[in-house]
Structures are given as C-alpha cells and as structure tokens.
C-alpha positions as CSV (number, residue, x, y, z in Angstrom):
1,X,-13.4,27.5,68.7
2,X,-10.8,30.2,68.2
3,X,-11.5,33.7,69.4
4,X,-11.0,36.3,66.7
5,X,-9.5,39.6,67.7
6,X,-11.0,42.5,65.7
7,X,-8.4,44.2,63.5
8,X,-8.5,48.0,63.8
9,X,-9.2,49.8,60.5
10,X,-6.1,51.3,58.8
11,X,-5.2,54.8,59.8
12,X,-4.8,56.0,56.3
13,X,-7.5,58.3,54.9
14,X,-7.4,57.4,51.3
15,X,-9.9,58.8,48.8
16,X,-11.1,55.5,47.5
17,X,-14.5,56.2,46.0
18,X,-16.3,53.6,44.0
19,X,-16.3,55.9,40.9
20,X,-12.5,56.4,41.1
21,X,-11.9,52.7,41.7
22,X,-13.8,51.7,38.6
23,X,-12.3,54.5,36.5
24,X,-8.8,53.3,37.6
25,X,-9.8,49.7,36.8
26,X,-11.0,50.6,33.3
27,X,-8.0,52.8,32.6
28,X,-5.6,50.1,33.7
29,X,-7.5,47.4,31.8
30,X,-7.3,49.5,28.6
31,X,-3.6,50.1,29.2
32,X,-2.9,46.4,29.8
33,X,-4.9,45.5,26.6
34,X,-3.0,48.1,24.5
35,X,0.4,46.8,25.9
36,X,-0.4,43.1,25.4
37,X,-2.5,42.8,22.3
38,X,-1.9,46.2,20.7
39,X,-3.9,49.3,20.1
40,X,-6.0,48.0,17.2
41,X,-7.2,44.9,19.0
42,X,-7.6,46.7,22.3
43,X,-9.8,49.3,20.5
44,X,-11.8,46.5,18.9
45,X,-12.4,44.9,22.3
46,X,-13.5,48.2,23.9
47,X,-15.7,48.8,20.8
48,X,-17.6,45.6,21.5
49,X,-18.3,46.8,25.0
50,X,-19.4,50.2,23.7
51,X,-21.7,48.6,21.2
52,X,-23.4,46.7,24.0
53,X,-23.7,49.7,26.2
54,X,-25.1,51.8,23.3
55,X,-27.8,49.2,22.7
56,X,-28.6,49.2,26.4
57,X,-28.7,53.0,26.6
58,X,-31.1,53.3,23.7
59,X,-33.3,50.7,25.3
60,X,-33.2,52.5,28.7
61,X,-34.2,55.8,27.2
62,X,-37.0,54.1,25.2
63,X,-38.2,52.4,28.4
64,X,-38.4,55.9,30.0
65,X,-40.6,57.1,27.1
66,X,-37.8,58.9,25.2
67,X,-37.7,57.6,21.7
68,X,-35.1,58.5,19.2
69,X,-36.8,59.7,16.1
70,X,-35.0,62.8,14.9
71,X,-31.5,64.2,14.7
72,X,-32.4,66.5,17.5
73,X,-33.4,63.6,19.7
74,X,-30.0,61.9,19.0
75,X,-28.1,65.1,19.8
76,X,-30.1,65.5,23.1
77,X,-29.6,61.9,24.2
78,X,-25.8,61.9,23.4
79,X,-25.3,65.0,25.5
80,X,-27.5,63.7,28.3
81,X,-25.8,60.3,28.4
82,X,-22.3,61.8,28.6
83,X,-23.3,64.5,31.2
84,X,-24.8,61.8,33.4
85,X,-21.5,59.9,33.5
86,X,-19.5,63.0,34.4
87,X,-18.6,64.2,31.0
88,X,-19.3,67.8,29.9
89,X,-20.3,67.2,26.3
90,X,-21.7,70.2,24.5
91,X,-23.3,70.3,21.1
92,X,-21.0,72.4,18.9
93,X,-22.8,72.1,15.5
94,X,-26.0,70.6,14.4
95,X,-27.9,69.8,11.2
96,X,-30.2,67.0,10.1
97,X,-27.2,65.3,8.4
98,X,-25.0,65.3,11.5
99,X,-23.6,67.1,14.5
100,X,-20.4,67.7,16.4
101,X,-19.7,67.7,20.1
102,X,-16.9,69.0,22.3
103,X,-15.9,67.9,25.8
104,X,-13.2,69.1,28.1
105,X,-13.9,66.6,31.0
106,X,-13.6,62.9,30.1
107,X,-15.6,60.6,32.3
108,X,-12.4,58.5,32.7
109,X,-10.6,61.6,34.0
110,X,-6.8,61.7,33.6
111,X,-6.8,57.9,33.2
112,X,-7.7,58.3,29.6
113,X,-4.4,60.1,28.7
114,X,-2.3,57.9,26.5
115,X,-5.0,55.3,26.2
116,X,-6.8,56.1,22.9
117,X,-8.5,52.7,22.8
118,X,-10.9,54.1,25.5
119,X,-12.2,56.6,22.9
120,X,-13.9,53.6,21.2
121,X,-16.3,53.4,24.2
122,X,-17.9,56.8,23.4
123,X,-17.5,56.2,19.6
124,X,-19.5,53.0,19.8
125,X,-22.1,54.2,22.3
126,X,-22.9,57.3,20.1
127,X,-22.7,55.3,16.9
128,X,-24.9,52.5,18.1
129,X,-27.5,54.8,19.6
130,X,-27.7,56.9,16.4
131,X,-27.6,53.9,14.0
132,X,-30.4,52.1,15.9
133,X,-32.5,55.3,15.4
134,X,-31.7,56.2,11.8
135,X,-30.2,53.0,10.3
136,X,-26.8,54.6,9.8
137,X,-24.2,56.6,11.7
138,X,-20.6,57.6,11.3
139,X,-18.5,58.7,14.3
140,X,-15.1,60.4,14.0
141,X,-13.0,61.6,16.9
142,X,-11.1,64.5,15.5
143,X,-9.5,65.6,18.9
144,X,-9.1,63.6,22.1
145,X,-7.8,64.1,25.6
146,X,-6.4,60.5,25.2
147,X,-4.2,61.7,22.3
148,X,-3.0,64.8,24.3
149,X,-5.5,67.4,23.1
150,X,-7.1,69.7,25.7
151,X,-10.6,68.5,24.7
152,X,-12.4,65.9,22.7
153,X,-14.2,66.8,19.5
154,X,-16.5,64.2,18.0
155,X,-18.5,64.4,14.7
156,X,-21.5,62.2,14.3
157,X,-22.8,61.9,10.8
158,X,-26.3,60.5,10.1
159,X,-26.0,60.2,6.3
160,X,-23.4,58.3,4.3
161,X,-20.7,60.5,2.8
162,X,-18.2,58.9,0.4
163,X,-14.6,59.2,1.7
164,X,-15.6,60.5,5.1
165,X,-13.4,59.6,8.0
166,X,-14.7,57.7,11.0
167,X,-16.3,54.4,12.1
168,X,-19.6,53.5,10.4
169,X,-22.5,51.9,12.2
170,X,-25.6,50.3,10.6
171,X,-28.8,49.0,12.3
C-alpha cells in the first residue's frame, strides 16, 4: 500500500462562495448558449427553466399556506421571491389589471450584463406564478440591467390587452 502525503491547501484566499460560483456558472452558461445557438434559442431554453421554477415557487408558497388569489397576492409573492434570491424588486405601480416592478440589484449580479437571455428566467417565473393564479399573465421587460440600463423595469399584466408587448402565459 502506498503512503499518501497530504497536500497543503493553496495559499490563495479567493472569495469562492457557493452563491458566486453558481451565479458565475449560470452567467457563463447563458453566454455560451447565446454564442452557440443564438439569443432567441438561448432565451427559449432559459424560459423553460423559468417556467419550471415558477410552477415550483407557486407550489412552495401554497405548501406554506400562502395562496395566490388576488392581484395583491401576486404582487406580494413576486417581490418576496426576488428579494429572497438577492434581488431588490419594488412594486412601482399596482392595479387589479396589472402591476410594474423595478429592481436595481439583479440576483445574477454583473454576470447578467450583455446576457439578455437571463431576463427570461424572471419573465417566466413571474408569468407562470401569475397565470397559474389567474389563468392569464403577460410579462414585459421594458428596461434591463442585461441590456445596459441601470435598473430593470418589468410590467405584469393580468388581463389580455390587444397589441400589448410582452410574453403571454396561460394556465
């Protein structure tokens, strides 16, 4: 049997947190997808992930006894979800027909810059949660850190409007 000499740990003191590692991984994955298959297909792929996460989030909140029954419930859960994952979403406008949110702190940090496909994650999480509750949702990102703005601005419509911009979701 061979004796194994322990290898001393590396002297570098890198800041390698789990959160940063996964944010780097997602950012690089989005960049690679955009480079290899193009922005539209990369956005579609990330939208699928966001859809699944949205379904899961709605179920998790329901399991905790928080049911989505009103527009106010939807606004509250969207802000809560994003703030729990290190975003700083704030409700900007609100009505029974829809709402808008702003955010100056993307959960993906600087890794989102130049990677607009990542906006489909939030688009689909919000859209899926709202559509599961109301039967319909439309999400439109009007400003994004990914596109070089200093904030994100997202509108979430709960009623169909002819000619409105955004991605539509149905239950």
